[in-house]
Backbone as a ProteinNet text record, in pm:
[ID]
protein_1_A
[PRIMARY]
PPQYAACCGAFELLSMITTGQPGHMVIGGGFMREDTAAYEVGAGSLYTSRDFGATWVYVDVGQEISPVVRLASDPNNPMTIYAGAGRQDVEGGIWKSADGGATWSPTRFSGPAVEGIAVDPRDSQTVYAVGAGRFFVSRDAGQTWALVSEQGGNSLLVVPTTPPTLYSHRWGGGVIQSTDGGQHWEQAAEALARTSVLSMADSVTEAGVKVYVGVPGGVYLLVGAPP
[TERTIARY]
8790	8853	8787.4	8707.6	8708.2	8763.6	8901.8	8970.6	9027.9	8950.6	9013.6	8854.9	8761.5	8657.8	8611.1	8700.3	8706.5	8775	8911.4	8966.4	8953.8	8950.3	9004.8	8863.2	8909.5	8816.9	8804.8	8818.3	8801.6	8955.5	8920	9050.4	9063.2	9237.5	9329	9383.3	9400.5	9419.8	9540.9	9685.5	9820	9848.1	9811.2	9859	9826.8	9813.7	9734.7	9804	9832.6	9867.4	9748.8	9761	9688.5	9792	9734.8	9785	9849.6	9779.9	9762.4	9665.3	9567	9453.1	9362	9243.1	9107.8	9039.8	9041.9	8953.7	9031.9	9191.6	9266.6	9291.8	9307.2	9359.3	9390.9	9471	9532.5	9560.1	9506	9518.3	9556.8	9652.5	9766.8	9659.3	9693.4	9692.7	9659.3	9631.5	9609.6	9479.3	9405.2	9358.1	9359.8	9285.7	9291.4	9262.3	9363.3	9315.5	9260.4	9101.3	9005	9077.2	9188.1	9190.6	9308.5	9366.5	9513	9457.1	9550.4	9506.4	9505.6	9659.1	9735.2	9604.7	9505.9	9484	9532.6	9625.9	9750.2	9674.1	9702.8	9746.5	9805.2	9712.4	9756.9	9773.7	9724.7	9748.5	9687.4	9796.5	9773.3	9713.9	9635.1	9551.4	9615.6	9606.7	9548.7	9419.1	9357.9	9236.9	9294.2	9200.7	9194.1	9084.7	9075.3	8950.8	8931.7	8869.2	8841.9	8776.3	8675.6	8594	8598	8710.5	8733.9	8696.3	8751.4	8689.6	8530.8	8452.2	8313.8	8317.9	8364.5	8378.2	8529.7	8562.6	8696.5	8699.7	8800.3	8816.8	8930.4	8910	9046.5	9130.2	9258	9320.1	9420	9398.9	9456.7	9619.2	9735.3	9877.1	9926.9	9832.9	9815.6	9879.6	9895.2	9958.1	9928.5	9950.2	9925.1	10041.6	10025.8	10147	10107.6	10251.8	10229.5	10126.5	10079.8	10051.5	10123.2	10064.3	10130.8	10134.2	10207.1	10226.6	10315.2	10370.8	10400.3	10408.4	10348.3	10310.1	10417.4	10440.8	10542.6	10510.5	10500.3	10511.3	10620.9	10650.5	10772.3	10683.8	10792.3	10730.5	10714.1	10836.8	10805.1	10712.2	10646.1	10556.4	10419.7	10351.8	10279.5	10253.7	10183.8	10127	10190.7	10340.5	10391.5	10461.2	10372.1	10376.2	10465.8	10543.1	10572.6	10487.5	10488.6	10452.7	10516.1	10546.3	10634.6	10598.2	10592.2	10500.9	10567	10529.5	10587.4	10554.1	10578.3	10559.4	10623.3	10626	10760.8	10771.8	10882.2	10921.1	10901.9	10849.1	10829.2	10898.1	10964.5	11032.1	10889.5	11016.2	10923.7	10957.7	10861.8	10851.4	10793.8	10843.9	10854.1	10766.8	10634.2	10583.9	10619.3	10579.1	10566.7	10445.4	10393.6	10314.2	10356	10309.7	10322	10201.6	10060.7	9947.8	9856.1	9892.2	9841	9761.7	9844.3	9799.1	9717.8	9672.2	9553.1	9627.1	9798.8	9812.8	9971.4	10032.1	10141.4	10164.7	10333.4	10469.9	10578	10588.5	10717.3	10817.8	10928.8	11043.3	11184.2	11278.7	11346.8	11385	11314.6	11390.3	11365.3	11466.8	11482.1	11526.4	11474	11485.1	11428	11387.9	11303.8	11221.6	11092.1	10943.5	10987.7	10910.2	10984.3	10904.7	11019	10937.6	10863	10959.3	10997.5	11064.2	11014.9	11047.2	11040.6	11121.9	11088.1	11192.4	11144.4	11246.2	11225.5	11398.5	11483.1	11427.2	11401.4	11308.2	11397.8	11498.1	11581.9	11666.9	11617.1	11650.5	11533.5	11403.9	11385	11381.6	11550	11594.9	11634.3	11588.1	11628	11581.1	11558.2	11455.9	11519.9	11497.6	11528.3	11451.5	11478.7	11360.1	11478.8	11416	11458.6	11339.9	11440	11347.7	11427	11397.9	11445.8	11621.1	11566.5	11741.1	11863.8	11820.2	11906.7	11780.6	11937.6	11902.7	11921.9	11824.8	11882	11850.7	11932.5	11912.3	11865.2	11795.6	11737.4	11782.3	11889.9	11971.4	11886.6	11800.9	11683.6	11582.2	11530.9	11355	11312.7	11395.7	11304.8	11319.3	11375.2	11426.2	11543.4	11624.7	11685.8	11767.8	11748.9	11752.6	11920.1	12003.7	12127.6	12115.7	12182.2	12210.7	12318.9	12294.2	12395.7	12421.6	12331.8	12399.5	12305.2	12397.7	12310.5	12244.7	12233.6	12216.3	12035.2	11956.2	11822.6	11726.4	11568.7	11505.7	11414.1	11273.3	11115.1	11054.8	11094.3	11046.8	11147.2	11140.6	11242.5	11211.9	11258.7	11217.9	11350.2	11320.2	11403	11321	11462.9	11452.3	11553.1	11518	11587.4	11691.9	11815	11849.9	12001.6	12086.1	12234.6	12333.6	12375.7	12331.6	12175.9	12088.6	11975.7	12018.8	11918.9	11921.3	11864	11872.8	11820.7	11774	11617.8	11579.3	11508.4	11606.4	11456.8	11461.6	11399.6	11364	11352.8	11349.5	11407.5	11296.6	11228.4	11123.9	11229.8	11270.9	11272.9	11446	11471.3	11641.2	11623.2	11561.9	11535.8	11518.6	11589.1	11608.6	11742.9	11788.7	11894.3	11875.7	12030.8	12023	12178.4	12154.6	12241.6	12268.2	12389.8	12397.5	12491	12543.1	12565	12554.2	12381.6	12294	12302.7	12279.7	12281	12380.1	12481.3	12618.5	12686.3	12678.6	12695.3	12562.1	12539.1	12429.6	12469.3	12420.2	12424.5	12303.4	12335.6	12202.8	12164.9	12045.7	11991.1	12004.6	11959.1	11985.7	11949.9	12058.1	12092.8	11943.6	11852.9	11762.8	11654.4	11652.5	11549.4	11631.9	11733.3	11855.5	11735.4	11694.1	11610	11415.6	11377.3	11222.9	11195.2	11069.5	11028	10932.4	10971	10925.9	10845.8	10710.1	10613.3	10616.6	10665.2	10608.9	10701.9	10710.5	10838.6	10784.5	10807.9	10778.4	10857	10847.3	10942	10843.7	10919.8	10871.9	10997.7	11029.3	11099.7	11060.9	11140.2	11132.8	11279.3	11266.1	11336.3	11472.4	11434.3	11436.6	11579	11519.4	11594.1	11465.5	11513.6	11450.5	11399.2	11315.8	11217.2	11174.8	11225	11145.5	11061.1	10977	10885.1	10913.6	10878.2	10892	10818.2	10712.9	10592.2	10666.8	10661.1	10713.8	10545.7	10573.9	10454.3	10465.5	10308.7	10300.4	10321.1	10379.6	10443.2	10493	10533.1	10615.9	10787.2	10896.6	10977.3	11028.2	11096.9	11140.1	11291.8	11331.7	11445.7	11487.9	11602.7	11572.7	11697.1	11745	11840.2	11889.7	11992.7	12044.4	11909.8	11997.7	11873.8	11890.8	11778.5	11797.2	11859.1
11790.9	11944.1	11968.9	12119.2	12147.7	12144.4	12151.8	12172.7	12032.5	11918.2	11766.3	11726.7	11776.6	11730.3	11648.3	11794.7	11764.7	11676.5	11542.7	11520.9	11380.3	11403.6	11257.6	11184.7	11032.4	10963.2	10972.5	10856.8	10854.6	10925.7	10989.7	11014.1	10848.6	10807.3	10719.8	10727.4	10710.3	10687	10614	10664.9	10624.9	10645.6	10748.9	10794.5	10825	10786	10827	10819.7	10906.5	10979.1	11023	10995	11066.3	11102.1	11246.4	11331.7	11283.6	11236.4	11214	11309.5	11394.2	11436.3	11371.3	11370.7	11302.4	11295.6	11225	11202.3	11319.9	11321.9	11450.4	11329	11303	11269	11336.2	11250.4	11334.9	11250.3	11260.3	11157.1	11232	11113.3	11196.2	11064.7	11106.8	11007.8	11127	11056.3	11099.1	11051.9	11141.4	11148.1	11066.5	10932.8	10852.8	10970.4	10967.4	10992.2	10912.3	10938.9	10878.7	10915.1	11000.2	11024.6	11010.9	10906.1	10824.3	10678.4	10627.6	10487.7	10394.6	10404.5	10393.7	10431.1	10450.7	10501.6	10530.1	10606.7	10642.4	10765.5	10758.6	10861.3	10983.2	11079.5	11154.9	11276.3	11425.9	11485.4	11454.8	11533.9	11477.3	11523.5	11500.2	11635.1	11592.2	11637.3	11636	11655.2	11586.6	11611.8	11592.4	11660.9	11652.2	11575.6	11571.2	11503.4	11586.8	11587.6	11581.9	11507.1	11411	11351.2	11242.7	11153	11043.3	11002.9	11063.5	11048.3	11010.2	11048.2	11075	11181.1	11292.6	11392.8	11435.7	11463.7	11525.2	11668.5	11786.3	11886.6	11874.6	11905.2	11909.1	12074.2	12081.1	12123	12161.3	12309.8	12383.8	12430.3	12372.7	12414.1	12519.5	12586.6	12645.1	12650.5	12548.3	12447.8	12335.7	12290.6	12079.5	12044.8	11951.9	11866.5	11683.5	11625.3	11494.4	11402.6	11319.7	11226.2	11186.4	11227.5	11221.8	11055.9	11003.6	10902.4	10859.3	10957.1	10960.4	11013.2	11017.9	11131.5	11081.4	11175.9	11072.6	11215.1	11200.3	11299.5	11347.3	11419.9	11450	11395.2	11287.3	11181.7	11283.9	11403.8	11433.9	11578.5	11662.1	11691.2	11603.2	11530.8	11503.3	11589.1	11712.6	11803.5	11864.4	11846.1	11855.3	11747.7	11718.1	11682.6	11694.3	11589.9	11558.4	11509.4	11521.3	11490.9	11409.9	11346.5	11344.6	11284.4	11344.3	11308.1	11313.9	11259.5	11236.3	11091.6	11068.4	10931.3	10920.8	10802.3	10790.1	10870.8	10961.6	10995.8	11153.6	11172.3	11304	11352.3	11485.1	11482.3	11513.9	11452.6	11480.1	11575	11572.8	11719.8	11719.5	11766.5	11753.2	11854.1	11860.1	11968.7	11958.7	12042	12059.4	12134.3	12066.2	12144.3	12143.7	12239.5	12268.4	12263.7	12240.9	12288.6	12156.4	12052.2	11886.5	11887.5	11976.2	11943.3	12055.1	12156	12245.9	12349.2	12376.9	12463.9	12385.5	12437.7	12322.6	12409.6	12395.8	12527.9	12372.1	12460.5	12362.5	12327.2	12263.5	12277.8	12281	12271.7	12298.7	12143.9	12024.7	11918.1	11954.5	11866	11849	11730	11590.7	11546.1	11402.6	11271.1	11191.4	11144.6	11076.4	11087.2	11051.2	11054.7	11016.7	10907.9	10800.8	10685.3	10602.7	10728.1	10721.2	10819.9	10863.6	10990.5	10939.7	11012.9	10952.4	11072.7	11152.4	11259.7	11148.7	11223.9	11137.3	11148.1	11044.8	11074.8	11137.5	11136.7	11201.7	11324.9	11390.1	11512.2	11542	11676.7	11707.4	11772.3	11799.5	11910.7	11786.6	11678.3	11587.1	11509	11496.7	11448	11383.7	11216.5	11134.5	11130.2	11111.6	11104.2	10989.6	10884.9	10784.1	10847.9	10789.8	10787.5	10718.5	10610.6	10621.5	10530.4	10480.6	10421.2	10534.9	10607.8	10754.6	10780.3	10827	10850	11008.1	11119.9	11228.7	11289.1	11363.1	11415.6	11546.1	11604.7	11742.2	11734.3	11913	11920.7	12023.8	12093.2	12205.4	12184.9	12073.9	12036.2	12106.4	12016.5	12016.7	12142.1	12256.4	12334.2	12352.8	12286.5	12226.6	12094.8	12017.7	11841.5	11853.5	11782.7	11708.7	11543.4	11440	11385.8	11357.5	11194	11174.8	11053.8	10950.8	10820.1	10796.8	10701.9	10621.2	10507.3	10478	10348.8	10377.5	10304.5	10337.2	10215.7	10252.4	10173.5	10228.7	10147.1	10191.4	10232	10228.8	10285	10337.7	10362.5	10446.4	10419.6	10381.3	10328.8	10398.7	10515.9	10501.3	10475.7	10393.5	10334.7	10407.6	10477.7	10541.7	10434.1	10370.8	10327.7	10439.8	10410.5	10504.7	10466.9	10546.4	10621	10540	10663.7	10588.3	10489.9	10402.7	10320.4	10297	10320.7	10369.1	10221.8	10204.8	10074.2	10095.5	10018.3	10088.6	9914.3	9923.6	9769.7	9809.5	9718.4	9721.9	9573.7	9596.4	9489.6	9390.8	9269.5	9177.5	9170.1	9271.6	9273	9274.1	9237.6	9242.7	9384	9393	9485.8	9536.6	9683.4	9737.6	9805.2	9838.6	9911.7	10030.4	10103.7	10212.2	10277.3	10287.4	10338	10447.2	10475.3	10617.5	10711.7	10745.7	10854.9	10801.1	10699.1	10669.7	10705.3	10730.2	10700.6	10543	10461.3	10368.6	10244.3	10156.3	10081.6	9906.6	9839.5	9655.8	9603.8	9445	9409.8	9366	9314	9374.2	9218.8	9161.7	8979.7	8906.2	8798.9	8734.7	8666.8	8627.9	8566.7	8636	8766.3	8890.4	8900.2	8850.4	8913.9	8913.4	8831.1	8808.8	8810.6	8841	8815.8	8989.3	8960.1	9115.5	9225.9	9277.8	9285.5	9418.1	9439.8	9501.4	9573.6	9608.6	9681.7	9640.5	9760.2	9729.9	9810.3	9810.8	9805.9	9778.5	9905.9	9904.9	9879.1	9804.1	9843.3	9893.4	9969.3	9979.6	9942.9	9854.6	9880.2	9927.1	9921.2	9906.7	9804.9	9644.3	9545.1	9508.7	9621.4	9632.1	9681.5	9684.1	9684.4	9583.1	9576.4	9503.9	9565.6	9511.6	9559.2	9431.5	9457.4	9310.4	9419.8	9276.8	9304.7	9224.8	9252.6	9222.3	9172	8996.9	8944.8	8849	8848	8759.7	8601.5	8619.3	8496.5	8500.1	8581	8641.6	8725.7	8789.4	8826.3	8770.7	8825.4	8843.2	8919.3	8881.7	8953.9	9019	9124.4	9157.2	9215.5	9159.3	9203.2	9266	9419.7	9517.2	9526.8	9596.8	9666.4	9732.9	9776.1	9832.8	9992.7	10096.6	10194.7	10307.5
10122.6	10098.8	9962.2	9937.6	9809.8	9732.8	9705.9	9582.6	9524.5	9564.8	9553.5	9516.9	9520.8	9477.7	9334.3	9263.6	9073.9	9046.6	9087.5	9073.3	9133.8	9270	9396.8	9438.6	9444.4	9524.2	9648.2	9726.9	9894.1	9948.1	10065.5	10143.7	10185.2	10155.5	10232.2	10372.5	10451.1	10560.6	10565	10592	10567	10712.7	10837.9	10971.7	11014	11154.8	11309.4	11397.6	11463.5	11638.6	11722.2	11848.4	11946.9	12060	12105.1	12167.9	12330.6	12365.3	12529.3	12566.7	12472.2	12550.6	12523	12620.4	12608.3	12471.2	12375.9	12247.9	12149.5	12176.2	12104.9	12013.5	11843.7	11722.4	11672.6	11558.2	11416.3	11345	11207.2	11104.8	10940.6	10889.3	10793.8	10634.6	10542.7	10475	10285.3	10191.4	10048.8	9989.5	9930.7	9828	9718.2	9691.8	9537.7	9415.3	9355.6	9188.2	9097.9	9049.6	9010	8847.7	8834.7	8663.1	8635.9	8717.7	8661.8	8597.5	8513.4	8459.6	8601.1	8639.7	8790	8903.5	8951.2	9052.9	9168.5	9141.1	9246.5	9372.6	9471.6	9594	9508.1	9542.3	9506	9632.2	9615.4	9720.9	9860.7	9919.7	10115.8	10137.6	10299.6	10397.3	10513	10640.5	10751.2	10825.8	10917.2	10961	11114.8	11190.8	11351.2	11460.3	11521.2	11604.8	11726.2	11812.9	11971.3	12058.8	11975.8	12010.4	11992.1	12000.9	11961.7	11780.4	11702.4	11587.4	11579.2	11616.3	11627	11530.3	11520.1	11357.4	11350.6	11253.4	11240	11136.2	11196.7	11116.6	11013.4	10871.4	10749.3	10816.2	10812.2	10868.4	10735.6	10689.6	10626	10664.3	10539.2	10582.7	10557.2	10390.4	10287.2	10181.3	10166.1	10040.2	9971	9899.7	9870.6	9901.1	9923.8	10014.4	9937.7	9912.6	9906.8	10010.3	9992.1	10103.1	10257.7	10363.9	10498.4	10535.1	10522.6	10546.5	10734.1	10778.3	10871.2	10979.7	11086.5	11196.5	11309	11373.8	11502.6	11633.3	11774.7	11853.4	11923.1	12028.2	12091.7	12238.1	12243.4	12378.5	12488.8	12524	12633.6	12619.9	12494.4	12465.5	12321.2	12386.3	12296.1	12190.4	12198.5	12135.9	12058.5	11986.2	11940.6	11848.9	11722.4	11638.2	11482.1	11421.6	11313.1	11197.6	11104.8	10989.2	10819.1	10801.6	10755.7	10557.5	10446	10343.9	10249.2	10130	9998.6	9928	9812.6	9732.8	9671.2	9576.7	9525.9	9414.3	9362	9268.6	9294.5	9371.9	9457.5	9563.3	9537.2	9760.9	9818.7	9898.5	10080.8	10102.2	10204.3	10325.4	10428.2	10536.4	10688.5	10736.6	10786	10886.6	11080.6	11090.8	11245.9	11247.5	11399.2	11462.9	11656	11702.2	11807.6	11892	11808.3	11927.8	11862.6	11845.2	11833	11737.1	11617.5	11477.5	11422.8	11519.7	11498.3	11367.8	11371.2	11238.5	11247.4	11167.2	11068.9	11015.3	11016.6	10946	10903.3	10744.6	10714	10769.8	10769.7	10802.8	10701	10664.5	10595.5	10519.9	10573.8	10513.6	10296.9	10302.1	10117.5	10110.4	10082.3	10070.7	10023.6	10005.7	9956.5	10031.2	10004.2	10041.4	10209.5	10259.9	10420.6	10467.1	10522	10522.6	10683.1	10762.8	10919.4	10971.6	11123.8	11200.4	11350.9	11382.2	11521.8	11656.7	11706.3	11810.6	11940.7	11962.2	12056.6	12193	12226	12395.1	12501.8	12448	12604.4	12541.7	12423.7	12381	12270.1	12297.9	12237.5	12113.6	12122.9	11980.5	11865.7	11924.6	11796.7	11773.2	11636.4	11535.9	11452.8	11414.2	11334.4	11167	11083.9	10972.2	10846	10798.1	10688.5	10563	10466.2	10368.8	10216.3	10160	10062.6	10086.2	10192.7	10216.6	10326	10282.1	10363.1	10500.4	10598	10737.9	10736.7	10789.9	10831.4	10984.2	11030.7	11147.4	11181.8	11278.9	11315.6	11443.7	11464.6	11608	11625.7	11610.3	11662.5	11621	11620.4	11671.1	11505.7	11427.6	11300.3	11169.9	11284.7	11153.8	11019.7	11100.2	10973.7	10934.8	10867.2	10845.1	10755.5	10836.2	10780.3	10737.8	10608.6	10581.3	10639.8	10720.7	10797.6	10757.6	10689.7	10595	10519	10411.5	10298.8	10364.3	10459.1	10517	10630.2	10618.8	10673.6	10577.3	10659.8	10612	10580.6	10619.1	10618.9	10709.8	10808.1	10940.7	11028.9	11169.3	11265.3	11409.1	11469.8	11582.7	11717.9	11777.6	11865.7	12038.3	12060.3	12243.9	12299.1	12427.6	12557.2	12610.8	12534.2	12560.5	12595.6	12674	12666.7	12639.2	12435.3	12435.9	12371.2	12299.7	12265.8	12129.3	12106.1	12037.8	11905.2	11802	11707.8	11618.3	11577.3	11484.8	11361.9	11251.9	11125	11055	10996.5	10863.1	10748.6	10665.5	10545.9	10484.3	10404.7	10378.2	10256	10295.9	10254.3	10372.1	10453.9	10462.4	10583.9	10688.9	10823.9	10893.1	11044.9	11138.6	11165.1	11090.4	11138.6	11250.4	11314.6	11462.9	11480.6	11523.1	11532.8	11700.4	11715.7	11863.5	11848.8	11734.4	11713.5	11686.3	11664.1	11620.8	11484.9	11404.3	11300.3	11193.3	11226	11142.4	11096.8	11204.1	11168.7	11149.4	11101.7	11142.8	11094.7	11193.4	11190.9	11163.4	11194.9	11127.1	11253.2	11354.3	11462.3	11505.7	11440.5	11458.5	11365.6	11348.1	11168.7	11155.8	11250.3	11250.7	11137.4	11161.8	11063.6	10919.4	10919.4	10784.7	10671.4	10628.6	10504.7	10540.5	10673.2	10680.4	10661.3	10581.5	10558.4	10667.7	10749.2	10828.3	10866.7	10917.4	10922.4	10968.7	11110.1	11231.4	11342.7	11413.1	11528.3	11669.2	11750.2	11895.6	11981.5	12118.5	12237.9	12376.2	12412.8	12594.7	12649.3	12750.8	12861.9	12972.4	13093.3	13187	13275.9	13396.6	13453.8	13426.7	13440.3	13389.2	13229.2	13153.1	13051.3	12882.2	12809.6	12659.6	12556.8	12560.4	12414.7	12326.7	12213.6	12096.3	12024.1	12001.6	11928.9	11761	11711.5	11567.1	11468.5	11439.3	11369.4	11231.8	11171.6	11050.9	11021.3	10913.4	10870.6	10953.8	10991.5	11081	11226.3	11212.6	11391.3	11430.6	11565.1	11670.8	11716.4	11694.6	11699.2	11800	11908.2	12042.7	12021.3	12066	12075.4	12206.4	12298.7	12441.3	12418.9	12470.3	12469.5	12583.2	12629.8	12725.9	12838.1	12946.5	12997.1	12989.5	13030.5	12973	13097.8
[MASK]
+++++++++++++++++++++++++++++++++++++++++++++++++++++++++++++++++++++++++++++++++++++++++++++++++++++++++++++++++++++++++++++++++++++++++++++++++++++++++++++++++++++++++++++++++++++++++++++++++++++++++++++++++++++++++++++++++++

């Protein structure tokens, strides 16, 4: 974007998502500020592509935003996307798009830099977010948010068990889980209690739920209850 040309260097990709439409992708990130000693990530930005990433369109959200570090879609409607923004020492924000990232509107999120977002696969009105070790919930599809717990990690995964199971992870603190909507959390596996977790993914079949946890040097498997 022209407004960043004078102060900013390359765009740093921090998050990416697809919508299920052929060739349709959304990315978020921030521009590296070259006028600071720390060479930090400055203003954030969002782009969309409809040709498998061959070309990209900058999306103007109407105001300067912090780096977009998380993107999450509604499993029941992948064209509905949430973007979590923020950086250290800067209040975070969550934006919502109902048209696959073409236009965005801010939600009433007031909290720390957003490190994880997830939509409840059984209830699109329920959206979860984590940041700075705090856990937030929206019961109206992102319009308003409430702080539920002072526990939380650096990412968020929701699997459609009954009730839904929430997973989060903390650097050097393993994976934690909640089965009561994030009010209470417990260690998911003692073997991961002091392990740095890099990523998480789930696989849901009739036989049960499997959660894959990426750690330095390999992948750990958590086997859960039937969905």
